[in-house]
C-alpha positions in Angstrom: -12.6 -10.1 20.2 -13.1 -8.0 17.1 -14.5 -10.0 14.2 -14.2 -7.6 11.3 -11.8 -4.9 10.1 -14.5 -2.3 10.6 -14.9 -3.4 14.2 -11.1 -3.1 14.7 -11.3 0.4 13.1 -13.9 1.5 15.6 -12.0 0.1 18.6 -8.8 1.7 17.3 -10.4 5.1 17.0 -11.8 4.9 20.6 -8.5 3.9 22.0 -6.4 6.6 20.2 -8.8 9.4 21.0 -8.7 8.6 24.7 -4.9 9.3 24.7 -4.0 12.8 23.8 -0.4 11.7 23.2 -1.4 9.7 20.2 -4.8 11.2 19.3 -3.2 12.9 16.3 -2.5 9.6 14.7 -6.3 9.0 14.1 -6.4 12.4 12.3 -3.5 11.3 10.2 -4.9 7.8 9.4 -8.2 9.2 8.2 -7.1 12.2 6.2 -7.9 12.4 2.5 -7.4 15.4 0.2 -9.9 17.7 -1.4 -13.6 16.7 -1.1 -12.5 13.1 -0.3 -14.1 12.0 -3.5 -11.4 9.5 -4.4 -11.2 8.2 -0.8 -15.0 7.7 -0.6 -15.3 6.2 -4.1 -12.5 3.8 -3.4 -14.7 2.2 -0.7 -18.0 2.5 -2.6 -16.5 1.0 -5.8 -16.6 -2.5 -4.2 -20.3 -2.2 -3.5 -21.0 -1.7 -7.2 -20.0 -5.3 -8.0 -22.2 -8.3 -7.3 -21.2 -12.0 -7.0 -22.3 -14.7 -9.4 -21.5 -17.9 -7.4 -21.0 -21.2 -9.2 -23.5 -23.6 -7.6 -22.6 -27.2 -6.6 -18.9 -26.3 -7.0 -17.8 -25.9 -3.4 -14.9 -28.2 -2.2 -13.8 -28.9 1.4 -10.3 -27.6 0.9 -9.6 -24.0 -0.1 -6.1 -22.9 -1.2 -5.3 -19.2 -1.0 -1.7 -19.6 -2.1 -0.5 -17.6 -5.1 2.7 -16.1 -6.3 4.0 -12.6 -6.8 6.9 -12.1 -9.1 7.4 -15.9 -9.0 7.6 -16.0 -5.2 4.9 -18.0 -3.3 2.7 -16.3 -0.7 0.0 -17.8 1.5 -2.7 -15.4 0.4 -3.0 -12.6 -2.1 -3.1 -9.9 0.6 0.0 -7.9 1.5 0.8 -4.8 3.7 1.3 -1.6 1.8 4.0 1.0 2.6 2.9 2.9 5.7 4.3 5.9 7.7 3.1 7.3 11.0 3.1 4.1 12.9 6.2 5.1 14.9 4.0 7.4 17.0 2.8 4.1 18.6 6.0 2.2 18.6 9.5 3.0 17.4 9.8 -0.4 15.7 6.2 -0.4 14.3 7.4 -1.0 10.7 9.1 -4.2 12.0 5.9 -5.1 13.6 4.2 -5.1 10.2 7.1 -7.1 8.8 6.8 -9.8 11.5 3.0 -10.0 11.1 3.3 -10.4 7.4 6.0 -13.1 7.8 3.8 -15.0 10.3 0.9 -14.8 7.8 3.1 -16.1 5.0 2.6 -12.9 2.9 4.6 -9.8 2.0 5.2 -6.3 3.2 6.3 -3.2 1.4 8.6 -1.1 3.5 8.3 2.7 3.1 11.4 4.7 2.3 10.2 7.7 4.4 9.3 5.9 7.5 11.0 5.5 10.8 13.4 2.5 10.4 16.3 2.4 7.9 16.3 -0.8 5.9 19.4 -2.2 7.6 17.7 -1.8 11.0 14.4 -3.2 9.8 15.9 -6.4 8.5 17.5 -7.1 11.8 14.1 -7.0 13.5 12.2 -9.3 11.2 12.5 -12.9 10.0 15.2 -13.0 7.3 13.2 -15.5 5.3 10.2 -13.1 5.1 9.0 -11.6 1.8 9.7 -7.8 1.6 9.7 -5.2 -1.1 11.3 -1.7 -0.7 9.3 1.4 -1.6 11.1 4.4 -2.9 10.6 7.7 -4.7 12.8 8.9 -7.5 14.5 11.3 -5.1 15.9 14.6 -6.1 19.4 13.4 -5.0 20.0 10.0 -6.7 22.2 9.0 -3.9 19.1 8.6 -1.7 17.4 6.3 -4.2 20.6 4.3 -4.6 21.1 4.0 -0.9 17.7 2.4 -0.6 18.3 0.1 -3.6 21.7 -1.1 -2.4 20.4 -1.8 1.2 17.4 -3.6 -0.2 19.6 -5.8 -2.4 21.9 -6.6 0.6 18.9 -7.4 2.8 17.4 -9.8 0.3 14.4 -7.7 -0.7 12.6 -9.0 -3.8 11.5 -5.8 -5.5 11.7 -2.1 -5.6 8.4 -0.3 -5.6 8.6 3.2 -7.1 5.8 5.6 -6.1 5.1 7.7 -9.2 2.0 9.8 -8.2 3.6 12.4 -5.9 5.6 15.0 -7.8 4.3 17.5 -5.3 2.6 17.2 -1.9 -1.0 18.1 -1.8 -0.8 21.4 -0.1 -4.0 21.0 1.9 -2.2 18.4 4.0 -5.3 16.3 4.0 -8.2 18.7 4.0 -9.6 21.3 1.6 -9.9 23.6 4.7 -6.1 23.6 5.4 -3.5 21.4 7.1 -4.7 19.1 9.8 -2.8 19.2 13.1 -2.6 15.4 13.2 -1.1 15.3 9.7 1.8 17.6 10.6 2.2 16.0 14.1 2.9 12.7 12.5 5.3 14.1 9.8 7.2 15.9 12.5 7.8 12.7 14.4 9.0 10.7 11.4 12.9 10.9 10.9 12.9 9.4 7.4 16.1 7.6 8.2 16.6 6.2 4.7 17.1 9.7 3.3 20.9 10.2 3.8 21.5 13.3 1.6 19.7 16.6 1.7 20.5 19.9 -0.1 23.5 18.1 -1.7 25.1 17.3 1.7 25.3 14.1 3.7 22.9 14.2 6.7 24.4 14.7 10.1 21.8 12.9 12.2 23.5 14.1 15.4 23.2 17.7 14.5 20.3 18.6 12.2 17.8 20.4 14.3 14.3 19.4 14.9 12.1 17.1 12.8 9.8 20.1 12.3 12.6 21.9 10.4 13.3 18.7 8.5 9.8 18.5 7.1 9.1 22.2 6.7 7.4 23.1 3.4 10.0 23.8 0.7 13.1 22.6 2.5 15.4 19.6 3.0 13.4 16.4 3.3 10.3 17.9 1.8 12.1 18.8 -1.4 13.7 15.3 -1.6 10.4 13.4 -1.2 8.3 15.6 -3.5 10.2 16.2 -6.6 9.3 16.0 -10.3 10.8 12.8 -11.8 10.5 11.4 -15.4 11.0 8.3 -17.4 14.7 9.1 -17.7 15.0 8.8 -14.0 13.3 5.5 -14.0 15.6 4.3 -16.8 18.5 5.3 -14.6 17.1 3.3 -11.7 16.5 0.3 -13.9 20.1 0.4 -15.0 21.3 0.3 -11.4 19.6 -2.9 -10.1 18.6 -6.3 -11.2 15.7 -6.3 -8.7 12.2 -6.3 -10.2 10.6 -2.8 -10.4 7.0 -2.2 -9.6 5.3 1.1 -10.3 2.9 2.3 -7.6 0.3 5.0 -8.3 -0.9 4.1 -11.9 -4.6 4.9 -12.5 -4.9 5.0 -16.3 -4.6 2.5 -19.1 -2.2 4.8 -21.0 0.2 5.0 -18.1 0.0 1.2 -17.7 0.9 0.7 -21.4 3.9 3.0 -21.0 5.0 1.2 -18.0 4.7 -2.2 -19.7 6.6 -1.1 -22.7 9.3 0.3 -20.4 9.8 -3.2 -18.9 8.5 -2.9 -15.4 7.7 -6.2 -13.7 4.5 -5.0 -11.9 2.0 -2.2 -11.6 0.3 -1.4 -8.3 -2.9 0.4 -9.2 -3.2 2.9 -6.4 -4.6 6.4 -5.7 -2.3 6.9 -2.7 -5.2 6.2 -0.3 -7.0 9.3 -1.6 -4.2 11.5 -0.2 -2.8 13.0 -3.4 -4.9 14.1 -6.4 -8.6 14.1 -5.4 -10.8 13.1 -8.3 -8.8 10.3 -9.8 -10.8 7.2 -10.2 -11.1 4.6 -7.5 -8.5 1.9 -8.1 -11.1 -0.8 -8.4 -12.9 1.2 -11.1 -9.9 1.5 -13.3 -8.5 -1.9 -12.6 -10.1 -3.8 -15.5 -8.9 -1.4 -18.1 -5.4 -1.4 -16.8 -5.4 -5.2 -16.8 -6.6 -5.1 -20.4 -4.0 -2.5 -21.3 -1.1 -4.9 -20.4 -2.7 -8.1 -21.7 -0.2 -10.2 -23.5 2.7 -8.9 -21.4 4.3 -10.4 -18.3 3.4 -7.4 -16.2 1.7 -8.4 -12.9 -1.1 -6.1 -11.7 -1.8 -5.4 -8.0 -4.2 -3.0 -6.3 -4.6 -1.1 -3.1 -7.4 1.3 -1.9 -10.6 0.5 -0.1 -10.0 -3.2 0.7 -11.7 -3.9 4.0 -13.1 -7.4 3.7 -12.5 -10.8 2.1 -15.3 -10.0 -0.3 -13.3 -7.0 -1.5 -10.3 -9.2 -2.1 -12.2 -11.6 -4.2 -13.8 -8.8 -6.3 -10.3 -7.3 -7.0 -8.9 -10.7 -8.0 -11.9 -11.3 -10.2 -11.2 -8.1 -12.0 -7.6 -9.0 -12.7 -5.5 -8.1 -9.7 -2.9 -10.7 -8.7 -2.8 -9.4 -5.1 -4.1 -6.6 -3.0 -2.4 -4.5 -0.4 -3.8 -2.9 2.8 -2.6 0.3 4.4 -5.1 1.8 6.8 -6.4 -1.6 8.1 -2.8 -2.4 9.1 -2.7 0.8 11.2 -6.1 0.1 12.6 -4.8 -3.2 13.9 -1.6 -1.7 15.3 -3.6 1.0 17.1 -6.1 -1.5 18.4 -3.9 -4.1 19.8 -0.2 -3.7 18.8 1.4 -6.5 16.9 -1.3 -8.9 17.8 -3.8 -6.5 16.3 -2.0 -6.5 13.0 -2.1 -10.3 13.1 -5.8 -10.1 13.8 -6.5 -7.9 10.7 -4.6 -10.3 8.4 -6.3 -13.4 10.0 -9.7 -11.8 9.6 -9.1 -11.1 5.9 -7.7 -14.5 5.3 -10.7 -16.2 6.9 -13.2 -14.0 5.1 -11.3 -14.7 1.8 -11.7 -18.5 2.4 -15.4 -18.2 3.1 -16.1 -16.0 0.1 -14.1 -18.3 -2.2 -16.1 -21.3 -1.0 -19.4 -19.5 -1.4 -18.4 -18.5 -4.9 -17.4 -22.1 -5.8 -13.7 -21.3 -6.1 -11.2 -23.7 -4.4 -8.0 -22.0 -5.7 -7.0 -18.4 -6.4 -6.7 -19.3 -10.1 -10.4 -20.1 -10.2 -11.4 -16.6 -9.3 -12.1 -14.8 -12.6 -14.4 -12.3 -14.2 -17.3 -14.8 -14.3 -17.8 -14.6 -10.6 -18.7 -10.9 -10.5 -21.1 -8.7 -12.3 -21.3 -4.9 -12.3 -24.6 -3.4 -11.0 -25.1 -1.7 -14.3 -25.2 -5.0 -16.1 -28.4 -6.0 -14.3 -31.7 -5.1 -15.9 -33.0 -1.7 -14.8 -35.7 -1.6 -12.2 -37.4 1.3 -14.0 
């Protein structure tokens, strides 16, 4: 049995590459734009922080419970919005939802995945904790369709992705589109998008998915469109659900979001799949936390989380919770729904161990005093 997320990643890669029918998924999972600077730095950023454990402070009972937007979860680790998983299983998004529910934590459902919200909610425990991701689509009816279905299904928040006014044209590589990237897109029906080119979609007669996702047409134009604060104000006027902005990587944007009245900010660089060269989420996390100090805005983070150590470092720097994207796909590819369970259980166990070794018995005890940046240590020169 795999004991770490990195081990699960290795086994997932071996399994996918042995099957030509799904080998393209590994290409899709691993892509990052440009020179992969942001992707690589998102992983390296965690290594730049060192622990400062509190001695003689360990307790036999460790509580990983916390809250997000007032709702209790069993650990500060959730599943980020993911697409591409339908290549392995048509109901894969429900797989993530069930795994998150069993773990007592939350999942964010992608708006451009395989399952419509109304189908997803039929396949997962109704008492689970789910947020709905959306873009500010070109046709407001698409955004509103997602919001209304999320409300009816009992979702707790709307997560608005704000870092994708256009698609990165390289499709994941500075050398041009990768085959796996397009293979995955062309197998994703984006069932939550109900209107394109001003018309209601006819799912029974709309051609191939290749045509649907072609550059500059239909779904592509709906998903990648330039939105602004006025569009967000319109969305805010349409729902009482909490709004979380995903894709904030600067203190200035965080201050704007806080003054606008959002409930949460998900510090995210889109997994290194949009603008290459933005800072690693962990690197910018402290200044974003400082920027909204004194407000009620909660700060979350994704990008580069692979171990329980990583989780504690993010929490010490001010994140209320972290989200995992690629590790969830690693688990699914490795061993289906059980593999996703394994990833969450590994991180939960590692989190407990790291907390105990740092002298923290509750999540609230994890603060800036338990970590120190490598530049704060005396130079060896």
